[in-house]
C-alpha positions in Angstrom: 172.1 46.7 104.9 174.6 44.0 106.1 173.7 43.0 109.6 177.4 43.1 110.4 177.3 46.9 110.2 177.0 47.6 113.9 174.7 50.5 114.8 174.5 51.5 118.4 171.2 51.8 120.2 170.0 55.5 120.2 168.5 56.1 123.6 166.9 59.3 122.5 163.9 57.2 121.2 161.4 57.3 124.0 158.9 54.6 125.0 157.1 56.0 128.0 156.4 59.6 129.0 153.0 60.0 130.7 153.4 60.9 134.4 157.2 60.8 134.2 159.8 63.5 135.0 161.5 62.8 131.7 160.9 60.4 128.9 161.9 56.7 129.4 164.0 55.1 126.6 162.1 52.6 124.6 164.9 50.1 125.0 164.4 50.2 128.7 160.7 49.4 128.4 161.5 46.6 125.9 163.8 45.0 128.4 161.5 45.5 131.3 158.6 43.8 129.5 160.9 40.9 128.6 161.9 40.4 132.2 158.3 40.5 133.4 157.3 38.0 130.7 159.9 35.6 131.9 158.4 35.7 135.5 154.9 35.3 134.1 156.0 32.3 132.1 157.4 30.8 135.4 154.6 31.6 137.8 151.4 31.9 135.7 151.6 29.1 133.2 151.7 25.5 134.4 154.2 22.9 133.3 151.9 21.3 130.9 151.2 24.5 129.0 154.9 25.5 129.0 155.8 22.1 127.5 153.1 22.4 124.8 154.3 25.8 123.7 158.0 24.7 123.7 157.2 21.5 121.7 155.1 23.5 119.2 158.1 25.8 118.5 160.6 22.9 118.4 162.6 24.4 121.3 163.7 23.2 124.7 161.9 24.6 127.7 164.7 27.0 128.6 165.1 28.1 125.0 161.4 28.7 124.7 161.5 30.9 127.9 164.3 33.1 126.4 162.8 33.3 122.9 159.4 34.2 124.1 160.7 36.8 126.5 162.6 38.3 123.5 159.3 38.4 121.6 157.5 40.1 124.4 160.3 42.7 124.6 159.9 43.5 121.0 156.2 44.4 121.3 156.9 48.2 121.3 159.7 48.3 118.7 157.2 50.1 116.4 157.5 53.1 118.7 160.7 53.8 116.7 158.6 55.5 114.0 158.0 59.2 113.2 154.3 59.3 114.1 154.9 57.9 117.6 158.0 59.9 118.4 156.4 63.1 117.3 153.8 62.9 120.1 156.3 64.4 122.5 157.7 67.4 120.6 160.5 68.2 123.0 161.8 64.7 122.7 161.2 64.4 119.0 163.1 67.7 118.1 166.6 66.3 118.2 165.6 63.2 116.2 163.7 65.2 113.7 166.7 67.5 113.1 169.1 64.6 112.9 169.8 63.8 109.1 170.2 60.1 110.1 166.5 59.9 110.5 164.8 61.0 107.3 161.0 60.6 106.7 158.6 61.6 104.0 156.8 65.0 104.5 153.9 64.5 106.7 154.9 61.0 107.9 155.2 62.3 111.5 151.5 63.3 111.4 150.1 59.9 110.4 148.2 59.3 113.6 146.3 56.5 112.0 149.5 54.5 111.6 149.8 53.4 115.2 153.0 52.0 116.8 151.6 48.5 117.1 151.1 48.5 113.3 154.7 49.6 112.9 155.7 46.7 115.1 153.9 44.2 112.8 155.5 45.7 109.7 159.0 45.9 111.2 159.2 42.5 112.8 158.0 40.5 109.8 161.2 41.4 108.1 163.6 41.4 111.1 162.6 37.9 112.2 163.1 36.6 108.6 166.6 38.2 108.6 167.7 36.1 111.6 166.5 32.8 110.2 162.9 32.5 111.4 161.1 30.2 108.8 159.6 32.4 106.1 157.5 31.9 103.0 156.3 33.9 100.1 152.8 33.2 101.4 152.9 35.3 104.6 150.3 33.3 106.5 152.6 30.3 106.3 155.7 32.3 107.5 156.7 31.9 111.2 158.4 35.3 110.9 155.1 36.9 109.9 152.9 35.0 112.5 155.1 36.2 115.4 155.1 39.8 114.0 151.4 39.7 113.7 151.0 38.3 117.2 153.1 41.1 118.7 151.4 43.7 116.6 148.2 42.7 118.3 149.3 43.7 121.8 146.7 46.5 122.0 143.9 44.1 121.4 143.5 43.6 117.7 145.7 41.8 115.1 146.6 43.4 111.8 145.8 41.8 108.5 148.3 39.6 106.7 151.0 41.7 105.0 152.2 41.2 101.4 155.7 40.2 100.7 156.2 42.9 98.0 155.0 45.5 100.5 157.4 44.3 103.2 160.3 44.4 100.7 159.7 48.2 100.3 158.1 49.1 103.7 158.5 52.8 103.8 157.2 53.1 100.2 153.9 51.5 101.3 153.9 52.9 104.9 155.4 56.3 105.2 155.0 56.2 108.9 157.9 53.7 109.1 160.4 56.3 108.2 163.4 55.8 105.9 166.5 53.7 106.3 167.8 55.4 109.4 164.7 54.4 111.3 164.9 50.9 110.0 168.6 50.7 111.1 167.6 51.8 114.6 164.8 49.3 114.9 167.3 46.6 113.8 169.8 47.8 116.4 167.2 47.6 119.2 166.2 44.1 117.9 169.8 42.9 117.9 170.7 44.3 121.3 167.6 43.0 123.0 168.2 39.6 121.5 171.7 39.6 122.7 170.9 40.8 126.2 168.1 38.3 126.8 170.1 35.5 125.2 167.5 34.4 122.7 169.7 33.1 120.0 167.6 30.0 119.4 165.3 30.0 116.3 161.9 28.3 116.4 161.4 25.6 113.9 157.6 26.2 113.4 154.9 28.6 114.5 152.3 28.3 117.2 148.8 26.8 116.7 146.1 29.5 117.3 145.1 28.2 120.8 148.7 28.6 122.0 149.3 31.8 120.1 146.5 33.5 122.2 148.2 32.2 125.4 151.5 33.8 124.4 149.7 36.9 123.2 147.9 37.2 126.5 151.2 36.9 128.4 152.7 39.6 126.3 149.8 42.0 127.0 150.0 41.4 130.7 153.8 41.8 130.8 153.4 45.1 128.9 150.8 46.4 131.3 152.9 45.5 134.4 156.0 47.1 132.9 154.1 50.2 132.0 153.2 51.3 135.6 154.6 54.8 136.2 155.9 53.7 139.6 157.8 50.8 138.0 159.2 53.0 135.2 160.4 55.6 137.6 162.2 53.0 139.7 163.9 51.7 136.5 164.7 55.2 135.0 168.4 55.3 134.1 170.4 58.5 134.8 170.3 61.3 132.3 173.8 60.5 131.1 172.8 56.9 130.2 173.6 56.0 126.6 172.5 52.4 126.3 175.9 50.9 125.8 176.1 47.1 125.9 177.3 47.1 129.4 174.6 49.5 130.5 171.9 47.4 128.8 173.2 44.3 130.6 173.0 46.1 133.9 169.5 47.3 133.2 168.5 43.8 132.3 169.8 42.5 135.6 167.9 45.2 137.5 164.7 44.4 135.6 165.1 40.7 136.3 165.5 41.5 140.0 162.4 43.7 140.1 160.0 41.7 137.9 159.2 39.0 140.5 157.9 41.7 142.9 155.9 43.4 140.1 154.1 40.1 139.4 153.7 39.2 143.0 152.2 42.5 144.0 149.7 42.2 141.1 148.6 38.9 142.6 149.1 37.0 139.4 149.9 33.4 140.1 148.5 30.0 140.5 146.0 28.4 142.9 146.5 24.7 143.6 143.6 22.2 144.0 144.9 20.7 147.2 141.8 19.1 148.8 140.9 15.7 147.4 137.9 14.5 149.5 134.5 15.9 149.3 134.3 16.3 153.1 137.5 18.3 153.1 135.8 20.8 150.8 132.4 21.0 152.3 131.0 20.7 155.9 128.6 17.9 155.1 128.6 14.4 153.6 127.8 14.1 149.8 124.4 13.3 148.6 123.7 10.6 145.9 124.8 12.7 143.0 127.9 14.1 144.7 128.9 10.7 146.1 128.7 9.0 142.7 131.0 11.7 141.2 133.4 11.4 144.1 133.6 7.6 143.7 134.0 7.4 139.9 135.4 10.7 138.4 138.9 10.5 140.0 139.5 7.1 138.6 138.3 8.1 135.2 140.5 11.1 135.1 143.5 9.2 136.4 143.1 6.7 133.6 142.2 9.1 130.7 143.2 12.6 131.8 141.1 15.7 132.2 138.2 16.8 130.0 134.5 17.8 130.3 131.9 16.8 132.9 128.3 17.5 132.3 126.0 17.3 135.4 122.2 17.2 135.0 120.1 17.3 138.1 117.0 19.1 139.6 117.3 22.4 141.3 118.4 22.0 144.9 120.2 18.7 144.4 123.7 20.2 145.1 125.0 20.7 141.6 127.2 23.6 142.7 129.1 21.4 145.2 129.3 18.6 142.7 130.7 21.1 140.1 133.4 22.4 142.5 134.4 18.9 143.5 134.6 17.9 139.8 136.6 21.1 139.1 139.1 20.1 141.8 139.6 16.6 140.2 140.0 18.0 136.7 142.1 21.0 137.8 144.5 18.8 139.6 144.9 16.5 136.7 145.2 19.3 134.1 147.7 21.4 136.3 145.2 24.2 136.1 145.9 27.5 137.9 142.3 28.2 139.0 138.7 28.3 137.8 136.1 30.6 136.5 132.5 30.0 137.5 130.1 31.5 134.9 126.4 32.2 135.5 123.6 33.7 133.5 122.9 36.9 135.6 124.5 39.4 137.8 122.3 38.3 140.7 123.4 34.7 140.4 127.1 35.7 140.1 126.8 37.8 143.2 125.2 34.9 145.1 127.9 32.5 143.9 130.8 34.7 144.8 130.9 33.9 148.6 130.3 30.2 147.9 133.4 30.1 145.6 135.3 32.2 148.2 134.5 29.7 150.9 135.4 26.8 148.7 138.7 28.4 147.9 139.5 29.0 151.5 138.9 25.4 152.4 140.2 23.6 149.3 142.8 25.6 147.5 146.3 26.7 148.2 148.7 29.1 146.5 147.5 32.4 144.9 143.8 32.5 145.5 142.9 36.0 144.1 139.2 35.9 143.5 137.4 38.4 141.2 133.7 39.2 140.5 133.1 39.9 136.8 130.0 41.7 135.5 129.2 45.2 134.4 128.1 46.3 137.9 130.6 44.2 139.9 132.2 47.2 141.6 128.9 48.1 143.2 128.3 44.7 144.6 128.1 44.4 148.4 130.9 41.8 148.3 133.2 44.7 147.5 132.1 46.8 150.4 135.6 46.6 151.9 137.0 48.5 149.0 134.5 51.4 148.7 137.3 53.9 149.4 139.7 52.4 146.9 140.5 54.8 144.1 139.9 52.9 140.9 141.5 55.4 138.6 145.1 55.8 139.9 146.9 53.2 137.8 149.1 54.7 135.2 148.7 52.2 132.4 147.9 52.4 128.8 144.4 51.0 129.1 141.1 52.8 129.8 139.1 52.1 132.9 135.9 50.1 132.9 133.3 49.0 135.3 134.4 45.5 136.2 136.6 45.7 139.3 138.0 43.5 142.0 138.6 43.6 145.7 139.8 40.2 146.9 142.2 40.2 144.0 143.9 43.4 144.9 144.2 46.9 143.3 146.0 45.9 140.1 143.5 43.3 139.1 140.7 45.9 139.6 141.8 47.6 136.4 140.3 47.5 133.0 140.3 44.1 131.2 142.2 42.4 134.1 139.7 40.6 136.4 139.7 37.5 134.3 143.5 37.2 134.7 143.0 36.4 138.4 143.4 32.7 139.3 139.8 32.5 140.5 136.7 34.3 139.2 132.9 34.3 139.4 130.9 36.3 136.9 128.4 36.4 134.1 128.7 34.4 131.0 128.9 37.5 128.8 132.3 38.3 130.3 133.8 35.2 128.7 131.6 35.0 125.5 133.4 38.2 124.5 136.3 35.9 123.9 134.7 34.5 120.8 133.5 37.8 119.3 136.0 39.9 117.3 136.1 42.7 119.9 139.2 44.3 121.4 141.3 42.1 123.6 139.2 39.0 122.9 142.4 36.9 122.8 143.2 38.2 126.3 139.9 36.7 127.5 140.8 33.4 125.9 144.2 33.5 127.7 142.3 34.2 130.9 140.5 30.9 130.5 143.3 28.9 129.0 144.9 27.4 132.1 141.8 27.2 134.3 138.7 25.0 134.9 135.7 26.6 133.3 132.4 26.0 135.2 129.1 27.0 133.6 125.9 26.9 135.6 122.4 26.9 134.0 123.8 25.6 130.6 120.2 25.4 129.4 119.4 29.1 130.0 120.4 30.6 126.7 118.6 31.1 123.4 119.9 30.0 120.0 122.2 33.0 119.5 123.9 32.6 122.9 124.0 28.9 122.6 125.9 29.1 119.3 128.5 31.4 120.9 128.8 29.0 123.8 129.5 26.2 121.4 132.3 28.2 119.8 133.8 29.0 123.2 133.7 25.3 124.1 135.6 24.5 120.8 138.3 26.9 121.8 138.4 25.5 125.3 138.7 22.0 123.8 141.7 23.2 121.7 143.2 24.7 124.8 142.6 21.4 126.7 141.1 23.5 129.5 138.8 21.4 131.8 135.1 22.2 131.7 132.2 21.5 134.0 128.7 22.2 132.7 125.6 22.2 135.0 121.9 22.1 134.1 118.6 21.3 135.6 116.6 21.1 132.4 118.7 20.1 129.3 117.5 18.2 126.2 119.5 15.3 125.0 120.1 17.1 121.7 121.4 20.2 123.5 123.6 18.1 125.8 125.2 16.4 122.8 125.9 19.7 121.1 127.8 21.0 124.1 129.9 17.9 124.6 130.6 17.6 120.9 131.7 21.2 120.5 134.4 20.6 123.2 135.4 17.4 121.5 135.7 19.1 118.1 138.0 21.7 119.5 140.2 18.9 120.8 140.3 17.4 117.3 137.5 14.8 117.4 134.9 15.6 114.8 132.8 12.5 114.8 129.6 13.2 116.8 128.7 11.4 119.9 125.3 10.1 121.0 124.9 11.7 124.4 121.7 10.8 126.2 121.9 12.4 129.6 120.6 10.6 132.7 118.5 12.7 135.1 119.9 13.1 137.7 123.3 12.0 136.5 126.5 13.0 134.8 128.7 12.3 131.8 132.4 12.6 131.1 134.4 13.1 127.9 138.2 13.2 128.1 140.1 15.7 126.0 142.9 13.2 125.1 140.8 10.6 123.3 137.4 12.4 122.9 135.6 9.3 124.2 132.4 9.8 126.1 131.5 7.5 129.0 128.0 6.0 129.2 126.0 8.6 131.1 125.7 7.7 134.8 122.4 7.9 136.5 122.7 8.6 140.3 119.2 8.8 141.7 118.2 11.4 144.2 117.6 11.7 148.0 114.9 14.3 147.3 112.3 12.4 145.2 109.0 14.3 145.0 105.9 14.7 143.0 105.0 18.1 141.6 101.4 18.6 142.3 100.2 20.4 139.1 97.2 22.6 138.6 96.6 24.1 135.1 94.1 27.0 135.3 92.7 28.5 132.1 92.2 32.2 132.5 91.6 35.3 130.4 94.3 37.9 130.7 93.2 41.0 132.7 96.6 42.4 133.8 95.7 45.8 132.2 92.6 46.4 134.2 92.6 48.7 137.1 93.5 47.0 140.4 90.2 48.0 142.1 88.0 47.2 139.2 85.5 44.2 139.6 87.1 40.8 139.3 85.4 38.8 136.6 84.8 35.1 136.7 87.5 33.1 134.8 90.0 35.9 134.9 93.7 35.7 135.9 93.0 37.9 138.9 90.3 35.6 140.1 92.6 32.6 139.8 95.3 34.3 141.8 92.9 35.3 144.5 91.5 31.8 144.8 95.0 30.2 144.8 96.2 32.5 147.5 93.1 32.6 149.7 94.1 29.6 152.0 97.4 31.3 152.8 95.7 34.6 153.7 92.8 32.9 155.6 95.1 30.8 157.8 97.8 33.5 158.1 100.6 31.1 157.4 102.7 29.9 154.5 104.6 31.5 151.6 103.8 31.8 147.9 105.7 32.9 144.8 103.8 34.5 141.9 106.0 34.5 138.9 105.1 36.9 136.0 106.5 37.1 132.5 107.2 40.9 132.3 108.1 43.6 134.7 104.9 45.5 133.7 102.7 42.4 134.5 104.5 41.9 137.8 103.8 45.5 138.7 100.1 45.2 137.8 99.8 41.9 139.7 101.4 43.4 142.8 99.0 46.4 142.7 96.0 44.0 142.4 97.2 41.8 145.3 97.6 44.9 147.4 93.9 45.7 146.7 92.7 42.1 147.1 94.6 41.4 150.3 95.1 44.7 152.1 96.3 42.8 155.2 99.4 41.7 153.3 100.2 45.1 151.9 102.0 47.9 153.6 105.5 48.1 155.1 104.7 45.6 157.8 102.8 43.1 155.6 104.1 40.0 153.8 103.6 41.2 150.2 106.8 41.8 148.2 107.7 42.8 144.7 111.0 41.9 143.0 112.1 42.8 139.5 114.9 44.5 137.6 113.4 47.9 137.2 114.4 49.3 140.6 117.5 51.4 141.4 120.3 49.1 142.1 120.5 50.0 145.8 116.8 49.4 146.2 116.9 46.1 144.4 119.7 45.0 146.7 117.6 45.9 149.7 114.6 44.0 148.4 116.8 41.0 147.5 118.3 40.8 151.0 114.8 41.1 152.4 113.6 38.2 150.3 116.6 36.1 151.3 115.8 36.8 154.9 112.1 35.9 154.4 112.4 32.9 152.1 116.0 31.7 152.1 117.5 28.6 153.6 118.3 30.3 156.9 114.9 32.0 157.1 113.8 29.4 159.6 115.7 26.5 161.2 114.7 23.1 160.0 113.5 22.0 163.5 110.9 24.8 163.8 107.5 23.4 164.5 105.4 26.2 163.0 105.1 27.4 159.4 106.3 30.9 158.4 103.8 33.8 158.6 101.7 34.5 155.5 103.8 36.1 152.8 103.7 36.4 149.0 106.5 37.4 146.6 105.6 38.7 143.2 108.6 38.4 140.8 109.7 38.1 137.2 111.7 35.3 135.7 114.8 36.5 137.5 113.6 34.2 140.3 114.4 31.1 138.2 118.1 31.4 138.7 118.9 34.3 141.0 118.1 33.2 144.5 118.0 30.0 146.7 114.5 30.6 147.9 111.8 28.3 149.3 108.0 28.7 149.0 105.1 26.5 150.0 103.2 27.4 146.8 104.4 28.5 143.3 102.0 30.2 140.9 103.3 31.0 137.5 102.1 32.4 134.2 102.5 29.9 131.4 106.1 29.6 130.2 108.1 27.0 128.3 108.4 23.7 130.3 112.0 24.1 131.2 111.3 27.5 132.8 108.3 26.2 134.6 110.3 23.4 136.1 113.0 25.9 137.2 110.3 27.9 139.0 108.7 24.8 140.5 112.1 24.0 141.9 111.5 26.9 144.3 108.6 25.0 145.8 109.4 23.2 149.1 113.1 23.4 148.2 114.4 23.1 151.7 113.6 20.7 154.5 111.4 22.5 157.0 110.9 19.8 159.6 107.7 18.4 161.0 105.1 21.1 161.2 107.2 23.6 159.3 104.6 23.7 156.5 101.2 25.3 156.6 98.1 23.1 157.1 96.6 24.2 153.8 99.6 22.8 151.8 100.3 19.4 150.4 102.7 16.9 152.1 106.4 18.0 152.2 107.3 15.9 149.1 104.5 17.3 146.9 105.3 20.9 146.1 102.4 22.7 144.5 102.6 24.4 141.1 99.7 26.4 139.7 100.1 27.4 136.0 97.9 30.1 134.5 97.1 29.4 130.9 95.8 32.3 128.8 92.6 31.6 126.8 90.0 33.6 124.9 86.3 33.6 125.6 85.9 30.3 123.8 88.5 28.6 126.0 91.1 28.5 123.2 94.7 29.3 124.2 95.5 32.9 123.1 99.0 34.2 123.9 98.9 37.8 125.2 101.4 40.4 124.0 103.6 40.2 127.1 104.1 36.4 126.8 104.5 36.6 123.0 107.3 39.2 123.3 109.3 36.8 125.5 108.5 33.2 124.6 107.8 31.3 121.4 104.1 30.6 121.0 104.7 27.1 119.7 106.7 26.1 122.8 103.9 27.6 125.0 101.3 25.5 123.2 103.4 22.4 123.4 104.0 23.0 127.1 100.3 23.5 127.8 99.4 20.2 126.0 102.0 18.3 128.0 101.0 19.8 131.3 97.4 18.8 130.6 98.5 15.2 130.3 100.4 15.4 133.6 97.8 17.3 135.6 96.1 14.3 137.1 99.1 12.3 138.3 101.5 15.2 138.8 105.2 15.3 137.6 107.7 12.9 139.2 110.9 14.7 140.0 113.4 13.6 138.8 111.8 10.6 137.1 109.6 12.5 134.6 111.8 15.5 133.9 114.2 14.3 131.2 111.4 12.6 129.3 109.2 15.8 129.4 112.0 18.1 128.5 112.9 16.0 125.4 109.2 15.5 124.6 108.4 19.2 124.4 111.0 19.6 121.6 110.4 16.3 119.9 109.8 16.3 116.1 106.9 13.8 116.5 105.1 15.8 119.1 102.2 16.6 116.8 101.6 12.9 116.0 98.3 11.9 117.4 97.0 15.4 117.8 93.8 16.5 116.0 94.4 17.8 112.5 93.7 21.5 113.3 96.0 21.5 116.3 98.7 19.6 114.5 98.6 22.0 111.5 98.8 25.0 113.8 101.7 23.6 115.7 103.6 22.7 112.5 103.2 26.3 111.3 104.4 27.7 114.6 107.3 25.2 114.5 108.3 26.4 111.1 108.4 30.0 112.4 110.4 29.0 115.5 112.9 27.0 113.4 113.3 29.9 111.0 114.0 32.3 113.9 116.4 29.9 115.5 118.2 29.4 112.2 118.4 33.2 111.7 119.8 33.6 115.3 122.4 30.8 114.8 123.4 32.3 111.4 123.9 35.7 113.0 126.1 34.1 115.7 128.1 32.4 113.1 128.6 35.6 111.2 129.7 37.7 114.1 131.8 35.2 116.1 135.4 34.4 115.5 136.2 31.2 113.6 137.1 27.9 115.1 140.8 27.3 116.0 141.1 24.9 113.0 140.0 27.7 110.7 142.6 30.3 111.8 145.2 28.8 109.5 148.1 30.9 110.5 146.2 34.2 110.3 145.5 35.8 113.6 143.6 38.6 111.9 140.7 36.1 111.8 140.3 36.8 115.5 139.9 40.6 115.0 138.0 41.1 111.8 137.3 44.8 112.3 135.3 44.9 109.1 132.0 43.6 110.6 131.8 46.2 113.4 131.0 44.0 116.3 131.0 45.6 119.8 130.7 44.2 123.3 127.2 45.8 123.6 126.0 43.2 121.1 126.2 40.6 123.9 123.9 42.4 126.3 121.6 43.3 123.5 121.2 39.8 122.2 120.9 38.5 125.8 117.6 40.2 125.8 118.6 42.4 128.7 117.4 45.9 129.2 119.8 47.9 127.1 119.3 51.4 128.5 120.2 52.8 131.9 118.5 55.8 133.5 119.2 57.9 136.5 116.2 59.5 138.1 116.8 62.8 139.7 114.0 64.0 142.0 113.1 67.7 141.9 112.3 68.8 145.4 110.2 71.8 146.4 113.3 74.0 146.8 114.4 72.9 143.2 117.2 70.8 144.6 117.9 67.6 142.7 118.3 64.4 144.8 119.0 60.8 144.0 116.1 59.6 146.1 112.4 60.6 146.3 112.7 61.4 150.0 115.2 64.1 149.3 117.9 62.9 151.6 120.7 62.2 149.0 121.7 65.4 147.2 123.4 65.1 143.8 127.1 65.9 144.0 128.2 66.4 140.4 131.8 67.2 141.3 134.1 69.7 139.6 135.8 69.6 136.3 136.9 66.0 136.8 133.4 64.9 137.8 132.3 63.1 141.0 134.8 61.3 143.2 134.8 57.5 143.2 132.6 57.4 146.3 130.0 59.7 144.8 130.2 58.1 141.4 129.4 54.8 143.1 126.5 56.4 144.8 125.1 57.8 141.6 125.5 54.5 139.6 123.9 52.6 142.4 120.7 54.6 141.8 120.5 53.9 138.1 117.9 51.6 136.7 118.0 49.3 133.6 115.2 49.9 131.1 114.4 48.9 127.5 116.4 50.9 125.0 113.1 51.8 123.2 112.1 53.9 126.2 114.9 56.4 125.5 114.9 56.9 121.8 113.8 60.1 120.1 114.1 62.4 123.1 116.6 64.8 124.7 117.3 65.0 128.4 115.7 67.8 130.3 118.9 68.1 132.3 122.2 70.0 131.8 125.0 67.6 132.6 127.8 68.8 134.8 131.0 69.5 132.9 133.0 66.8 134.6 130.6 64.0 133.8 132.2 63.6 130.3 135.3 62.3 132.0 133.4 59.4 133.6 132.8 56.6 131.1 130.1 55.1 133.4 128.0 58.3 133.1 128.2 58.8 129.4 125.6 56.2 128.5 123.2 57.0 131.4 120.1 58.9 130.5 119.0 61.4 133.2 115.3 61.7 133.9 114.2 64.8 135.8 111.3 63.5 138.0 108.6 65.8 139.3 106.1 64.9 142.0 102.7 63.9 140.6 101.1 62.8 143.9 102.2 61.3 147.1 104.8 58.6 146.3 104.4 59.0 142.6 106.9 60.9 140.4 106.8 61.5 136.6 109.0 62.6 133.8 108.0 63.5 130.2 110.7 62.0 128.0 109.9 62.9 124.4 106.5 61.4 123.7 106.7 59.0 126.6 105.7 59.4 130.3 107.9 57.5 132.7 106.8 57.0 136.3 108.6 56.1 139.5 106.7 54.8 142.5 106.7 52.0 145.1 106.5 49.5 142.2 109.6 50.8 140.6 110.0 52.4 137.2 107.4 52.0 134.5 106.3 53.4 131.2 102.8 54.7 131.8 102.0 56.6 128.6 103.4 56.6 125.0 101.9 58.4 122.1 101.1 56.2 119.1 
């Protein structure tokens, strides 16, 4: 058809219908989305990012704004297709009966041909018709790239289309309809282009890192313009026909309303206003912080923003150093905020108020702050929003569990928290950006114009580390500033992190990073050059007093059974005896598994009855408690062992107290103990745990008499051995840690036992040494041979994990090569659950319901919280939160091969959070002990939490 043949816009084609009094014309939604996009372009993207996009397209800044607003408007042009229009029969009837709009029999029932696919197919040809650069090789055609981008607005990009298929679209895709449908799509295309004023034609396409930015803006614009309230406000009168004059008027109205839509969603930019450390924090900087304050601003002023890597012991103020560095980098990069990523939900919860306080003192502008992890909406930091209804937004996305309070209601919705200017959350929330899962590009967009801060950069295995490297490559390509923090990082790992970022920025030659400890290093994104690492010293030098005890493992013996000489239980009793005898001081006992922590706690209750009981000083902390109970225990631990537990000028030590915990203690809480006892673990983990020893200044007399001097924290490590004194790794340790690393660690610790470990002086040397290739040199032949065999196994497992990560992750920006489908790759079947599974986290979640004597089911053993299942729609938000807060994470293997002994209320199927929860009907076994037979397993709930007590072989 000749484009000069004018076809008027047919306003019978609807674009929105859910929750509306009458269908909303698709052309109205297109214009609304274009108007919102223009505002987002102005207020969300910084000047640097806008210029990069405009320059990539070969357009001026004003041309780019109009052209991209036009693109955004076209995202739903595929709704002008038979399958979509047929979804509302009363609206489709007049169109179906109009001979103008013919379609092949059954085309209106092709539900698998979704409207975003029609957008991709239609726009590839329409853009080419108006002069967008095209090519017979579709992946090289600008017209196809933009069509593919817009066809991905529901979270996945379509595969590259073939030129011969596009030339005869309806023959290959019946869902497009015949020529009448194509004419109408062309009419909408032309009128939207005219109204918006997007006559300019881009000269080239977008590199992938900028394509995901534009794609993200399109998605957000669509979501905002899809609100039922907004649509009702823009609904034209029934007699509206979409004439040019009416469309111009609608565009003016949309432009007038869009700023409020964006403002009310709290989408905007924070500004890094404070420049001095003392303006950000109520204390003067320590040696590390002072060195960064003195040197980083000058480096960034000369070379531009980039990546900062900080390595320092636990308790040396890395968080404040990171936030100061983020301010310097963010100001230089014109960033709109930051995301602070941490390894666990507990660390994210703890970091949230610190980031909030920093934002209050140091930032201006839009400071919407979100918490991101799977249970964020249950976090105490969101207590103010308990009554907020999280399911009222009328948008075309499903709800999920990550919600927001400080950021406002709109940002609490599904997939949106990362869009806020400020965020704190778990690392998995952003690693999804480099997996081919739905809306991964939206996550990249959420990080694109921010400073990315990662704590505990050492805390991930090979699989997670590989994904982190891929994320850093994308951040380098986006030129997003990055701050990495670690207390125990090998030089090889440090170099891999820095070089991944540099590769993304286009610098492929490897660097030779050798981190100083404590210290920091900087690489700018403009030149890729890495400064010589700066060592800073510390104001907290100390010597770790180390005792390595060889013990045989007796965690499976009954708590009251006789304690044998040389056993783990005997070593624990001896190490804790001074504390109990003198009645003062605190100790941490860190166990490898939840089961061993529970057994250890039971034994210590038996060994030291004075510490047991509700008024004693013996506590147990692990992940296998109901969420509400774990929060209570955590708060109790913070009160007993945290920084504010006792003022620094107190002259007496704290009363005798012992915390038995799992490895969550390594990163979760800022706690301080007089003594740390740990099962053998790799050296990095042991040093993390040792960092909880004498972490805070307690003042003269604030430590018990039985302890070492203030600057000599005590670490007792329990090394498992057999009857002949040869190290033998028990099943619990073997399931968690690599045996070769445990053996290497034990050998190094034996060398350090007499003189102790200087912190920070010895740390970097020891961390590098435990992984060194020449570690076995000088060992006796048998030990060296055994270690080499274990090393081969570890390297094979590491290689397999890295290979898996390479298989499932998206490609590097350089490898996209004009085909955004590379970011979606539906064929490999990756889901977000893969992240939590590979993190090693408990992958099941159970809800224990306690059967009382009157047959009532309650959420608690005491019988005070009755289950309120709700009606056909399920429980209310308040009661849903109460139910979820009583769920417990457990290994997925506990739940296989068994059915629930519980009939689920009808409305529970409407609550996504309840679908994957397994209900356990608990019956009282004895006082304080409840049991459930689940298939061939017996699961028990008691004062030590949930545990598997029996399993048939």
